[in-house]
Steps between C-alpha positions, in 0.01 A plus 500: 500500500127547434343843589271350763795330671692828495209678661470228764870522590471879508206468734707286733777755505260786570354316797142497379434141607314435822744446782803653322729706725408866501154447351276756666208502262262245356613277221191571292559875495867453420408278207256755366751785543763319295270361235558136602137390499440136410821362649482229766721562803632250751487571868862497615422466868652190664303178483366370831721249681442155352682317777833316486637376167409152383746225597739355248295228332774314319474122530882490529539546873167384631286812487124433487329492161332818379125548560232376264718230353709734290846366416796675659752689291807311381752419771719804471679666215614315190853361512777734391644450153785256470819699548723236349690646202451326166770254396762623257425459133622159393429551131232321294389155614500372143598585145332220303214261567741220573625684807157446655471126440372335818527146365126436511310376195177670607634855515568762235817699564543853365754775558318834492698821547766323700253314729381141486128457436413135538145372467346159565299304244135531613465120492777461756630653816856491620553398860838444664675484163256252342226536240167368625214445255167653596205261506237705313230237556541474875710803598660418831860608464593767748684685225169605345418708806835627615807684385850533640575777746782632281518539123274279285794280397655464844340197666751451778280683753167363385210546740124519465292752698127433523196581711403254772200676655324833522312734268694811593196646673485528878256286694448180696348279231581132534454246220682428177842661476381698198231685700653508849596835649772609742573829673871579520623141545834484680670178615463168319598146597482150351341213690611135506248405231581791272221727619580871515422711808463877477503766771225717353598815685213748466240223500629381840484143376722204420405362161585165339544418131462136404354312206417818311292634788554777753351455847527679833696290747450734796394852586188713486529870580786711629569464871621231736334175587613140538268203449328345201682593179194650334433732794855584602631850444833629373616859469699534180678164477825546312716189516397137463690172527413129508631228731575141403163381631310761300448744786504863390679780685408865456682822585198700618643845442271738687418248772872462582453125522601179324190293432458133412231331290453125545203267509256776409601708801700820537715547809775735614843342486682796657445861597284685749361743247681794657756660269853482634790268562518216751652155470403206721181300526305514176189616682685795654727593210453822307540578132475831317340469157635157406517478123672183373473146631671172406523145633838337560600137439425402861165677514628819662333820381701805396355850500619821337391738775496820304489777757735338751752450217555141610464144373315301764461125548214302657576148620371281784271773630778756528581811299863603460696739284701332227668818373482874537585738781174690469672814377404597146797517268743285312770287661629153422673273748387315810125438489435670834661827397405503130259765379204482264270774379135397470555138392209372292524154345674201654578153362682192625705249303487125560825538691358762736662809346273803537467757222355844564368768267643795693255744357624846587864397464427388141693180565452126532659375820602153616494371859720195538701350786433796725625753245319748277642577156379671185412260222426770242441871469722804531257682727428766238137506389457446128530233237818328386567139409847346513735414783321443830700763688424776250145403402219731602155428639219741580304402810523120456197338661476124454769234487504125439769235453545266204586133503862570404546784749416781261293780655203671336389850598182700447664839444195711572584852388690373196191299400730208428568142602873456557723195538823466698726212404873448462578846632291665231164677502276470194142596413246231418227741400350844546616858475237765439201495734196344336344169407621284214554126472692293248524501200570867553875556496450763770325313781366746757427485872358770726667506842549122535526398863471133594697225328509123549650210305391149412729306268571719196209737563487824695174640636474875548260720692471781245374750748370798306375282216284309753611177336707190570751440223741216429832463321599161360817379336 
């Protein structure tokens, strides 16, 4: 320790600082007596009361944004390390180069220290077990921009992750997708003509992406107001869904309402604006921080009502409870007695099955034929692919359904996009928090939230990257 630091600590112990217990003389004289001239002392008297502590400003559970436009801290602590033990040693994967032959003419196969190292001829790319020549004059092959999600020679899980819109900077800028700005985008949805709708949470707007342009569909400043779309007000819209006629539904989180955008007008579909729980007439019903919204095959609207721990349904001017007793927890069985814990995303299949990202239960649930079951997730927070019953999620947020019944999940705290199919959970992309597109072998997301599908493309609200991303296969 340096001499001056020793003297300072000694001064503290001797009680020479102003306000120290037992100090009966002046600090200046004490300093002079002990030869401590030139040191700077800190008044140890209590600071004046600064008022109550600041509220939790995480965007996770609907707290208001911090002042002066500063971004909030990440949504909680990083996920715990994977506790799964490593598999037993199976011995070397290869002994000679021939052990690594993948049967493709465009790859070079080498056995290096017991592991296969296969590379692709730069004039080709290998997709789904086939060699595809790259057009160097007019490069248009997707393989020039993307890589597989697994090892470079494993093309069975080939996907391409790219940027759809957003610079990564916060703001409200409309215009070309390359210059547009978002501010913690949450839910996303696909319209009947392929346009993409975004619940731009902290901008209090609903944005639309179409033809390489980003525009504001509805919203102005934070608050509540129905009427003309350009003047209407939302208060942290989280979920968004599109009906068959192109009408847009919004889970207006802090307004505790479900809003509707059609014909250039914004109206309230259901909710009084008072936080709480009440079924019945849509105009008298109550929600409590609704988060996810989806449209069923008959035009009914489903809502993940986060703080009532229920899945609600709006049809024919009435609001009812589809599933959930209202008690936070986990319980499968009859829909009326089942328990959820802060459900977030909701999606509906063409057959009317309802899928729920049961956020704080770290599970994906299924509501079908009056029963609630667990589609995937053990309930333990973390990351683990494999069998659906043992797989692990970490605050799953968004969910959408594929054409063949597969389910895709925006696994927020794992920074991954997951897929559930055939009783198995796999990862399509992501891992470490960050931003990286293909051809990086380690594609990165940063708290992805919303997810929607159109054909063989997923659209993702990459929340803390302030971007809209897409995955194609």
